[in-house]
N, C-alpha and C positions, 0 to 999 in steps of 0.2 A: 540610516542605511541596515541591511538585514546583514545578521551577522553568518558566513557561511564556516567558520572555525568547526562545529561540532561536524558537520557534513562533509568537510574535506579530511578533519583526522580518520573518518569512520572509512573513507574512501582509499586513505595512506594505506592503514591496516588491512584491508582488505587485498589491496595490492600486494603489499610485505606478505600476507599470509599465504598466498596461493602462487605466490611466484617460484618456490622450492620446488610444488605441484608441476609446475609448469616446463620447469627445467629439466626435471626426471620423467617426464610423460612423454608415451610416445606418439610423435604424429602423426594426425590425422588432416586428409585433406577439408580444407577450408572452405565454408560453404553454409547452405541456408540448412538448418538440423530438424526445426520441426516449428510447427503451430500450435498455441495452446489458448485453453478457454480453461477458467476456474470460475465456478459458482460456488458459493456459500453465505455463512453470516458473518458481519463487522461489530465488534462490541466499539464504539468513539467515546473518548474522554476528553474535556476539557474541563481548564483549572476552574475548580467550583462547580462544574455543571456536568451531568453525568446524562450521559445519551442514551436511548435504548436498542438494543439491536436491530440491526436491516440487515437487507438480502445485499449481496457482496457479486460484483462480476469484473473478470480482469479477462484480458485477450492481449496474446502479445506473441515472442517472435524470439529463436533462438538460433544463434549461428555457431558453427565450430571453430574455437579458437585454435587449441593444442590438447588434445586428452588428459586432464577431464575436464578440463574449463571449456564454458561457453559464454556467450557476450548472449544477455537478454536485453531486449525493447518489451514496455507492455503499457496500456493505459488500463486505469482502474476507476471504478466511479464510486463516488460516495454520495448515498441514495437515500437521501433526505432522513437520517436520525433523527428525533425531536427529544427534548426533554418533558419531564413531568409540568404540569402545569402547576407553575406556583403562585398563590394567591397572599394578599394584603388586605389590609382593611378599606383600600379603595380601588383594589382591581384585582388582576389576576394576568400573568404574562407567560409561553412560551416560547423556546428557541430551536432552530431546525437548520441544517446544514445539509448543504447539494454542492455537486462538484465533481472534479475528477482530479489524478494523478496522474504523472506521465513518470513511468519507471526506465532508467536506464542500468545494468550493475552486471555481477557475473554470476554464472551457477556454477558448482561443483557437484560431480556426481562421482558416486563409490558404489561398486556393485556387492549386492548381499546373495546374489545366486545368479541360476541362469536366467532367470525373469524380474527379478528384486532389483532396486538399486537407492540408495538413500541418497538427496539432495541438500543443499546446503547454500543459499543466495543471497546477496547482498548489494545495495548500491546505493544511488542517490538519484529523489526523485524533485520533480519541479508541479506544484501545487496549484490550484485556482477553484478556492472556495466562495460561498455567498452565504453570509449567516445572516437568518434573516428571525427579526422580531416580530412575535403577534402580543398584541397588548387588547384587554378589555379591561371596561371602569365601571362594571353592576352597574349600567345606566345612567352613570352622573355625567358622563360625556360618552360622545361615538368614539369608538375604540379603532383600530386599524394594525397596521403591519407596516415595518419598514427594514431596510436590509443593506446591507454592506459587502462588497465582493474583495476581495484581495490575492494576491499569490505571493509565491515564496518558494522557498527551497527546503530541504530537507532530508532523511535516508529510509530505506526498508530494509528489513532482515529477515527471511524466510528459513523454512526447513518442511521437509517432508518425504516422503517414498514413492516408487512408482512402480507399477508392476506391466509387462510388456503383455499385451492381450496378443497381436501379430505381429508379423515383421513392420505393416503400418502405423499401429495404433497403442496406445499406453495411456494406462489409467495413473490416479495420483490421486494421494490425500497431502494436504497441505496446512500451515498455520503459515501466517504472514504478519508483522508489526511493521506498523508507517508512523514516523515521528514528523510533523510539520510542523516548521520553526517560524516561531513571531509572525502570526494570524492578525492583520490589523495592526502590527509593526511602526504605523507612524502616530498612532494614539498615544493613551499615556499609559493605558493596561494592555501591552501586545500580551499574547499567549499563545502555547502549542496547544493542535490538534494533536492527540495520537487515538489509534487504533490497531485493533487485536482480533484477525479474522481467522475461522476453520473452512476450508475451503475441499471439495472436490474436482476432479479435473481431466479431462480428456487433452491429449496431441496425436497429432497428424504428423509422422514421422516423415522425412524424405531421403 
């Protein structure tokens, strides 16, 4: 069974940290706040395997809870990062990751001026990933590909700044760290999959 201790701890700390802000904040009407799209690059890392950077995209929505806290949900892709081809005396191989994450958490906003604000976010994620292995054997035998799909839990943390373009639209720049726990957890050697991303985004406010 996959361990959820780390993700539960992160969510608990997040809720404790933000409770003080929620208790002292001014009340605002609850409801849909914005829809957003972030695009950028991710750097993915697995134990003993470094993957190249890849294009990333995240699509999500945020709801007002109590100023300055917002509930957020999103889907983020894992878009085919690959390792370098590694070779030995008999052949070479390469690993590729594909899949997606579902995110659910909180965002905290702090104004920096009339149009600028800082943003901090974090929460839990559910992942579904496919790990593909491609092998070649230098003409000794036919090569091919094999893959394994797994799903599980993890967490994410992020920060950024945004600027108001007008009453309806905001631009943002952000960083996002994602930790996926115990990929292939039923195997003899489960591993974590982490990624760090830089993104620019646009949000439509309501």
